[in-house]
N, C-alpha and C positions, 0 to 999 in steps of 0.2 A: 505494499500499501503506499504510495507516494504522499510526500508531504502536503503536497497540494489536496489531495483527496482527505487526507485527515482535517486539513483546515476547513474544508467545505462541510465535512461531516459535522465538526466541533460547531460550526457557524449554525448548521440546521438545527442541531441541538440545542442551542442558544434561543434561536427563534421559536422552537417549541416551548421552552420553558418560560418566554416571556411571553407566551400566548399570540404569538404571530403565525398562526398556523397556515394561511394561505402563502405567505413567502417562503415558509419552511417547506412546504409539499414543493413548489415551484421549484427551489434548489435541489430538493432530493430527486425530482422527477428526471432531472439532468443527469444524475449521479446514477440513476439505475441504467443507462446504458454505458458506463464505465468499462473499460476493458477488463481491469480487475475483478473478478466475480465476487470477491469478498466486500469489495468497495460497493457494488451493486446490490448484494445481498444485505448488506448493512442499512442502505438506503430504503429498500423495500421494507425491512422492519420497522425503520423510523416512521415511514409514510402509514404503515397499519396504525404504529401508536397515536400518529397524528389523526387519523381517520377515526380510531376509538374515542379520543378525547371530545370529537365534535358529535358522538353519538351515531355516527356512519358505522355501524357495525359490519354490515355487508362490505362496505370498502374496505374497512380493518381485514376482514377475513380474506378478502381477494389479495390484498397486500401480502399479507402473511405467506398465503399459498405461492404466492410468487417467490417471495424468498425461500420457501422451501424447494419449490420446483428448479429454481435457479442453480442449487448445489452450493459448494464452498465452505468453509469451516463453520460457518454460522448458520446452515442449512436445518439444522437440527432445532435452532430456537424458532425458525419459522413453523415448523412443525408443530413445536410445543404451544406456540402463539394460537395455531389453527385450533388444536385440539381443546384448549382453554376456551375458545370462542364457542366451540360446537357443544362443551359442556354447559356454557351460558343459555346456548339455544335451545337445549334439551336433547340433543342428537348425540345420545351416550356411546351408541354404537359404533357411530362415525368416528367418536372421539377416541374410543379405543384404538382404532385403526392410526389414527393421526398420532396418538402416544407411541404406538409401537413403531411407526416410522421414526420418531424422535429418538425412543430408546436406540433403535439401530444405527443412528448418526452421531450419537452425543457423546462426549468424554467420558471416560468411566467415572469420575469424580459425580458428574451428572445422573448416570444412569441409575442409582439405586432410588431415588425421589421420584422418578419417572416410572420405574416400576412399580412402587407403592400407589401411584396413582391411578396406572392400569389396573390393580388388583383391586382397589375401592371402586372402580367403575364396574369391573365383573362383578362384583359383589353386588353393586347396585342393579346391574341388570339380571340378577338371577342365576349367573354363572358361578355356582358356590365352590363348585370342584377346581375350575380354572382360575378362581379368585385366591383360593387356598395354594394352589402351585405357583401361582404370581408372588404372594406374600412370602413364599420359601425362596423362591427364586433372588426377591429383593432383598432379604436378609443374608444370603449366601454370598454369591462373590461381590455382589454390590453393596451388601449391607454389612458385610464387614470393616470395623474400624481397628486400626492399630493403636492401641492403648499403651503409646510409647511410655509416657510420665507414669502411669498406675503401676507398670511393669518395673520402671526405674525405682520407684519409691519403695516397691516390696523389696527389690534385690539390696537397695542401701538399708533397708531396716534388717533384712536378713544377716549382711554383711555386718553390721555393727554389732548385733546380737552375738554371732559366733566369735568376733575377734574380742569382744568383751567379756564374754563367758570365760573363753580360754585365757585370757589374763586376768581373770579375777583372783584375788588372794583373799580368803576369809569371807565374811558374810555381808561385807557391803559393797558387793558389786565390783566391776573391772574398773580400769582408767576412764574409759568414757563415761561410765555412768558417774564418777566422780566429777568429772567435767561437765556434763552436759545435763545432769538432772535439775529439775525445776524446783528451786528452793527460794523463798521470798529473800532472806537475809543474805544470801550470795547474789542475789540480782541487786539488791541494795547497794552492794560493795561495786557494783557497775560489770556484773556479768549478765548482761542482757541477753546474750545469745541464747541463753537457757530457756527464755520463753518460747523459743523454736526447737532449739535441739532435743528436749525433751522428748518431742512427738517421735524420735526415730529411736529411742531405747526402750528396750524390753528386758533388760538383764535381771536377773532375782536381786532383791532386797533382802536386808536383813529383816523378818519377822513380817514382811509384807504380803506373803501369801502370793507373790509372783512366781510363776513357772514356766515351762516351754509352751503351757497352754496358753499363754497371755499373747505371745508373739503369734502363736498359730491361729486363734481365733481371729486377732486383729488383722493378719494378713490374708486369711480366708475372708473377711468381711469386706478388705479392701479390692480383692480381687473381684468379687461379684459386683459390687457397687461402683466401683471407681470406673471403669470403662464406661458405664452408662453416662456417667457426669461429664467425663471426658469428652465423649461424643457430643453431648449437647453444647459444650462450651468450647471444645477445642483445647489443643495441647497447653499453650500458653495461660489461657484465662484457666482452666482447670488446676494448673499448678498453683497460681495465684489464691485461687479459691481453696484450695487445700493449705496453704501455708497461714493464709488469713484465718481459717478455721482452727489449726493448731495454736495459732496465738490468740486467738479467742479463748480456747480452754486455758492456754497459760495465765492469761491476765484475771480471769475470773478467779481462777486459783489462787493468785497473789493477792485477790481483793479480799476473798470469803474465808479462805484455807492458809493463810500467809504461814504458818509452823508446819504444813505437810508436804513433804518431798512428794513429788508425782513425776511419773514419766510412763510413755505410752503413746500410741498413735490414736488411741479411741476417740480422744477429743476432735481431732482432725475428721475421723470418720464418722463420727455424730454429726460433724458440720455437714459432710456429703449428703447423711440421711435428711437433715434439714433442707437442703437445697432441693434433693429430689421430691419431698414431700411437698413442699410449695410449688415447685414447677408443675407438678402432677395436677396439683388442686386449681392453680393458677390458669395455666395455659392449656389450651386444647391441642395438644401436639400429636402429630401423626408420627407413630414408634415402630420400630420392628418388633415382633411379636416378645423376644427377650426381654427387652428393654421396659415393653407396657406390662409384662408381668412383674418385673422387679419393682416398677416405680408404683404399680397399683398395690404393692405389699406394704409400702412405706409407711402407713398408718399404724397398722397393727405390729408392725417390727419395732417403730419409735416406742409406743405402749409399753410392748415386753421388756425391750432393753432399758426404759427408764425405770419401771418396775425393779429388775435386776439391779439397777445401778443403786438404787436407794435402799435395796434389802440385804445386799451382799456386803459386810463389811470389808473394809481395805479397797475398796473402788473409789476413786476421785469423782464425785458427782460434779465437782466445780470444773473439773476438765469436760467432762461429757455435755454439762448443759452450756457452758460457754461456747465450745464448738457450736453446737446445736443452735443456738441462739444467733451466730454469725452466719451460719448456712442459710437458717432461715431469711435473714435480712437480704442476703445476697439474690436467694430465689425469688424474694419479691421485688427486688429493685431493678435486676439485671435479668433482661429475657436472654433465653440461650440463642447462640447465634447460629447452632446447628440443627434445631428443630424446624418443622415445617408445621404449620397450623393447618387445621381443615378448611379455615376460611381463605386462607392465603394460597391454598392449592387452585381455587378457581378465580383468583383476583385478576383484574385486568392490568395492562402494561403501568396504568397511572400508579397502581398500589404495589407494583413490584420495584420499590426503589431501591431494594437490595442490590440491584444489579449496578447501582450507580456507585462509582467510587467515592464520590463526594459524601454522598447518603451512608456507605460504611464507614468512611474515616469519621464521620459524626456520631455513628453509634459506638466505635471503639473508644471516642473521646469520652463519651457518656460513660461507658462501663468504667474506664480508667477513673473516672471522678467520683464513682461510686465506691471502688476499691480503695483509693486515696483517703475519702473520706472515712470509710470504717478502720482503714490502718491508723489515722489521727486519732479517732475515737479510742483505740485499743492502748495506744501508745499514751494517750494523756491518761487513761486509767491506770496503766502501770505506772507512769511518772507519780501519780498520786498515790498509789501506795507505797511506792519508795520513799517519796516526801513524809509520808505518816510514820514511817520507821524511823527515819531520821530525826523526825521532831521529837520523837520518843527519846531517843538517845542522848539528845540535848536537853531534855527535861530531867 
């Protein structure tokens, strides 16, 4: 695509955004005759968007069909837009055929959502067996998500446990436990890292009732629930969420149980429970069967685990509740970037702003602002706790 073509497409988008539909269509019509198929294809897609914005749905459908028929790297988007319009027109059988064409041409990372839409349409039109087969296909090669961060967190916790246990002398844990365990008086001495590092420890403590079951249970829970949240929010945001939830458990501990030494990943895992529960209740997401099954059980699992937390001696309720509160706040304030809503599946181009880089950037900034706000609140809480103990020493 030449620089001139890019500039003319950019000018067309600017005219569309400014509401100057006629001038935009005039410029785009010239580009539909461009020798570069990708340029012409993009022009037809934008003409369809322009027609749709003026309620000319028949014209929009014709333009998107032109984009699909023309070929090129974005032809699949034309087929997808055609399918979405056919759904709005109530022509579900034709929409299935158009979605299948989009699925055939789409890049791998786009085929999972398309396969899910085909499955829902097949179910809606009474093809239950074909729908089940399509759902299985969607969660198979297209639906798999490499949960790199979850696997890395599990690996770190296991390696830390093995090293710390191997180097332990006596009943007070190994050197990593000594350096990383959360204990408010040590945090007050400037060892702030303990507010996070305690979440990677599972070594035995003297008289604490901890054993290998502690790390086995926590890592199994992380293995089950972590990939679901990681897929919903993406690798980087998931890591931020996990660390904030771990920090939330640590801060509530130094505030409410300052003399209790605490370690373990369960606070961060409870935070993932909180995110999952709120997202499931608040957002109407289209999920693969495994994720749907896991998130639908979040409510009963939370109740059972909270009862277990308060009923069994030696468990840090502050770590669990602190992580849970942070996770619930994130689920309430931050919409998953990797989820598809039932309404959004059939929305028109005007509602599909997620494809616009400027809108995506604004969404990321909003997410970052929420995460930063939660971090500042947690840091303020920890600082207040440390200040209280320092005031007590002065007195």
